[in-house]
N, C-alpha and C positions, 0 to 999 in steps of 0.2 A: 572653491573645494571644501568637500564635507570636511568639519573637521570633529573629531574625537572626544566629545567631556568624557569619556568613559569607553574602556578598554579589556576585554576579555585576554587571556593567555594568548603566547605569541600561536601563527599559526603552525610551527614546529613542535612546539611542546604539544600540541593536538595534533601531529603527526607521527610523534612519537608513542603516545597512548596508544595510535589506530593501530602502527604496527604491535606493540604488544599483543592486544587482543587478537589480531593476524595469525600471531604464531599460537596460544592458546586453541584459538577453536580450530585450526587446522590440523592440532594431535587429538582433539579430542574426535572428532568427526573421525578421524582415520581408527581411534581406537573402536568404535562404533561400529565403523563398515565393516574391521578384522571379526572382533565378538560379541556384536551382536547383542542380544539380550543381557548377559553377561555385566559388558563396558553399563549398558544402563543401568541397571542395577545399581551398582558400584558408583557410580554420579551421582544417582537422586539420592542415594545415602550419603556423600560425598555435601553435595549442595546443598540439600532440601530435608536432608535427617529423615528419608521415606523410602523402604521399601514393602510393599502393601504384597499379597500374594500375586496381584496381577491388577496391571497399572491401567488395565480396561476397568471399566465401572459395568458393573452388572445392572441389569433394570430394575433391581432390589437396590442396588446402591443410590441409583439416579432417585429412585423414590424417595425412598429416606432421607437423602440429601435436600430435597424441594421440602418437603417437610417440615426443614427447618426456615425456612424463609416466612417472613411475615406476611398477611396478608397485605399492608400497604406495601410492602417489599415488590410483593408479587405483581400488584397492582400499576407500581412505578415500572417494572420491567416490560407490561404487557402495552403499557402506554408509550414507552420509547418503541420499541419492538414495531407498532401499529407507524408510528412517522417513518421509521424506518427501511418499512414495507411496501409504505406507500410511494414513496420517493421514487425507490428500486424498482418498482414495478411501472412506476411512468417508463424510468428509463431503459427498462427491459423493453418497454412496447414501443421506444424511438428506435429501436435497432429490428428494422424489418428485410428478410428476406428478400432476396431481389432477382428477375430473371425477366429478362429484353434479347428480343429476336435485333441483333445489329445489323445485318444484311439479311436478307432473304433467305431460308434454312439456316442460318445460324445463329443456336441460342446461346445466350451465355445469361451466369446467375451465378448468385452465392447463397450458401446457407450457414448460419451463426447456431454452431453445434456447441454445447455446455462441453468441458473440462470434466472426465469422466471419475477422477478422483484428487480431491482435493483438502489438506492438512491446516484446520486454521487453528494457529497458534495465537491464545489470550494469556497476557502476563502476568504475576502475580508479583511477590514481591512486596514492597511495603504498603503499593496501593492495589489491591487486587481488580483489574479493569473489568469490569462486570460488561461497561458499554461494549470490548475489543469484539464480546461472543455475538454483541448481532450486529454489528462492523461486516462481519466475513463468513459467519453462520447462515446467517437468516439472507444476505444477500445472495449468495451461492445457491440458499434453497430457491430464491426467487427465480435466477441463474437457470435453476435446473441442472444441476449440480448432484448426480446419480448417489456419489458416494463420499460423503462429509465428516469425516474424520477432525475431533475438537481437543485439544487439549490444553490445558491449564496445570501450574505447579502447585502442590496443595499449601495449604495457609494454614497454621499451627498443628501440621501434621495429619493434615485430612481434606478432603475435597472440600474447596470453597461453594456451600450449598446457593448464593445468589449466582457466581457462574457458571454451575450445574445447571440452576434453571435456567439460566439465559440461553446457553449450548441446547439443550431440551427441548423448550419452547423456540427455540431458532431455527430445528431441524436437523438437528448432529445425527448422525446416523452411530456415531462410536465417538465415546466419548471417554479421555483419558486425564488422569491425576498424575501430569508428567510436566514439568518446567526444562526453562534454559532449552540447551544447546540440545541436551539428551533427547527433548522432545521433538524439535525439528528435524535434529539429525536420524531418529529413528522413523519419523513419517516420512521422510524424504529417501532416505537408504533402504529402511524396510530392517526388521529382524526376523527370529524364529516365529515371536508370535504376532506380529503385526506387518501386513502386508502394504508394501509403499503405496506414495499416493503420486498423482503426475502433477502434482499445482503445492506450492506453499504459500500462504499470505497469512498476514497478521503483525502488528509493530510490535515491539518488544527493545530489552537493552543494546547495548555497542553488543553485545558477545551475539545476541541473538541476532543481529541485522547482518554480522560478517556472517554468521553462519548460514544464511542464506543466501548471501552474496558468495560465499564459497559452494555453495550446494546448485547454482543456479546453471545450466546445462544438464545435469541431471536429472531435474526439477525443473518447470516454473516456477515465475516467484513475481509476486501483487508487483511489488518496487522495494527501493531500498527506503525499507522506514525504522531508521535509528531514533535515539533521544530525538526528545519532543522539540522542536523550535517556537519562539512566539519573537513576532514584531508589531508592533506598533508604529502605523504610522500617525501621527497628526499635529494639529496646527493649535491656533488660540481658541477655538473653539472648543475644545476640550482642554478639562482641567487635570491638575497633577494626581490627585484622589484616583481617578478614573483611570489613568495610562498607569501606575503604577501598581495598581491591583492586578489589571489584567497581566502585567510581566510578569509578575510575584506569582498570578495563579496559574502561570506553567514552569516557571520557573523550580515549582514544588517537586515536579516530576521525578527529577534525582538530580546526583553529582556535576552532571554534563550536560544538562541542558539549557541552550544557547535563549535569551532574551536579548531585545534589542528595540529603544526606541529612537525614532527617525524625524524630526520635525525642523523646524525654518522657525521656531521660538525660541531663545535663549533661555528664556521669561520659563517657558514650559518645560525645558530641560532641565533647567537648574531645580526646579520646582519640584519637579518628578525622583530625581537623585534624592532629596533631601523625602518626600514622601516615601520615596520605599528603604529610605533608614529606618522611618520611624512603622509603618508597619511592618518589618522585619524583627522589632521588639514586641511585639504583639502577638505575630501568627503563629500558632502552632508547629505550621512544618515548616520554621524559621530554618532550624537546623540541616535542611537541606537545602532548600530556597535558597540562603543565606554564601553557601559555599557556590552553588551553581550562579547565581548572581556576579557572584567575586569573580568566577575563574571564565565564566563564560558570555556577562554582562554586556552590553556595549550601547554608548547612549552617542547616536549621530546627529552633528548640526549643521545641517543644509540651509543654501544660499534662497532655494523657492521651491516649489514644488515640482519643478520639473526635475529639480539633482534628486529631490527625495526619489520621485519616482526610479531615476537612473541605481540609483543607489541598493534600491525594492529588490529592482529587477535585477540587479546583479548577484545581491546576495540571493534569491529564489528561494525565501524562508519559507517552512510548512504553513505555519498559520500566521494569517498575517492581518490584521486586526487594522480600520482603517476607520479612522475619527478626524473630517477635516470638511472645508468649507465646497467641496467636490468632489465627494464619494463617487459618485458614478462617472467622472474622469478617470478616477483610477481603476475601476473596473473594465472601461473602455482598454485603455494602456498600458495596467498590468496582463504581463506574458507567462512570467516564471516567479511560481507561487505552486501552494499546497490548496490550500481555500483560502479565500479571502471573505473577513468577517465586514458587513460595513455598518458605517453608522452606530453612535452610541448606544442605542438600545441591542445588537448584537453586540455577543461574546463567544470568544474560542468555546469558555465551558459547556454552553447551550450544542454546540456544535460536537462536543466531543462526546457527548451523553445521549440528549434524545430529541433535539430538532428536527433530523432526518439526511441531513449528509452525512456521508460518511466518515468516520476519524482518522484513517488508517492513508498518511497522506505522505508525500515524497520528503526526506531529507536532504542535506548534505548536496543542495544544488541540483538534487534529483528533478527538480520540477522545471527546470530545464527542459526536458525533454519526455514528463512524462506527469500524466494526474496522480489523484489518488484510485484507492479503490471505489472498484463498483460494478454496477452487474456486470459490465461489459468486460473486465477484469477476467470473469469466468466465461465468457464462450470467445471462442474459435471461428473467425469468418473465413471459410473452404469455400472457395470458385470451384466451378465445373462448366462444363460445354459441351453441346449436343450438336453436331453439322445432320440435316433431316435430311436432304434433298443433294442429287447428284451432281447439279449443277452450281452449288454452295462447294461442294468438298473439292469441284472442278476448278476456280476458282479460286478458293482459299488456299493451296495447294498451289497453284501456281507463281505465289507469291510468297509462298513460306520455302518452295522450292529455290528461289532465287537469292532470297535473305540467307537461307542456310551456307548456299555457295560464296554467299559476298564472306561469311563467314570462314569459311573453309570446311563447315560441317558437311562430309561428303554422306555419312549415314544419317542424320538430320532430314538429308534433302531428297535422302531413296523414300524416307514415312512418306511425305509431301507427296513425289512424283510418281507410286503407287497410287494412290490415289484419282492421280491424275488420270495414271495409264487406266484403272478400270472405273472410274464414273464421269471421267472425261471420254473418253475412247480416244485418244492422242499415244502414239507413240512416243514416250517420252525415253532415249535411252540411260542406261543404268549409270548413274555417276555423273550425267548430266543437268545443266540447269534447266526447268521445264520456261519455254520459249513463250 
C-alpha cells in the first residue's frame, strides 16, 4: 500500500475551490454574452486596469511592440519556433487522407480538414508565457487554419512585446491585448467588434480553464488545461537535488499547481523533502512555490515499480518526469498522462519552452481520455462515400434495406429500396425489406 509522506489539501477543499470558480465564470460569461464589448471593456478595466481604444492590435502597434524585443530574445523565439514547427510538420505528415474501394464500385474515404477559425489564449499574469504562443498559434498555422486569433493580457499596462512577436511570427491573423475570462469569452461568443471563433485552445489559470469548459459545445476546445501539474517518478538512480528542482520548477507556476514525487526509496523521499526546504529558502519565486507545495504537494512512497506505475496512471498528471533504472518500461506501460520526460537529462522546462513537443497538456486526470494539443487537434477528419456502379448500389441497398427494417426504420429502408429498384431492376414493394 502506497504511503504518503506528505499530502496536499484534501480533495473536498479542492472541490470547494472549484465550485467558487465555476460560479464566478458562469456569471462573467453571461455578462459578456448579454452586453458584448461593454462588458469586455469593464472586465479588462477591473482585472487588468487596461482600456485601450481597441483591443485588437493594428499592424503598426504589432511592429512597434516587436521593435522592443532584443535581438537575442528574437533569436531565441525563432529557435524555439523552428523546433516546434519541425515536430508539428512531422505530425501533420503522419495524418493522411484515405480513399479505398472496399467492394467493387464502393469507394470510402476521409479528408483531414482544418478548423476554420481558432482563438489561441496565451497566459500572462506573473509569468507572461511567450512559449504558449508558439504552441497554439504556430501549431494551428502548420495545420492550415485560415483564421487564427491570438489573445494575451497586458503586462504593465501594455501588450507584452515578446508575446506579440511570438504570435506574429507564429502566423496569427488577429492579435488581441485582452486577458482572462473576458478574452476567451469574447473570442468564443463574439462581440460587436470581434467575430466568434469555432475553437478555443491554450492553457490558463483555473478561471480560464473553467471558462473553456463552460463554453465547450458553443465552440470546440483543445482539452482541459488548467493549473500545471508535475510528477516525478524516481528511484535510487537519481538524487534529491534533481527531484526537488524538478518539483519546485513547476510549483512556481501558481498557488494551486500540484507537484508529486513517487518513489520506492524512503531515503530519496526524505532527502527530497529536506532539499525542497533548502531550495525554498533561496528560490526567487519561493513566495508562490511554497504555498503551492504546502497545499498541493505530495510525496508518495511505494513498495516497488509496479505500485509506482499503478499510482502514476491513476493520478494521470500533466507532466511526468521519469528518472529510474527502467525508463523505457514506464514509456511502454504508462497510459494516462499529459507528456513523459524520460531520463535525468530531460526536463519539463525544456518541454515547456523549446524542445519541440507541445506544452498545452491535459490536467485533472483528463490524460485518461485525451492527449495534449498537437497539430491533429486543429484538423477534423470527415468521411465520404461514393457508389460508382449499378451492381454496387443494388448489392449494398439490399443489405441496407434489411438492416433498416430490423430496426424498424421504414423510411430509411426506402432510401435503400429505391436504389435496388432503379439500379438493380428489382420490384421491391414500398415499405418491405429487399429479399
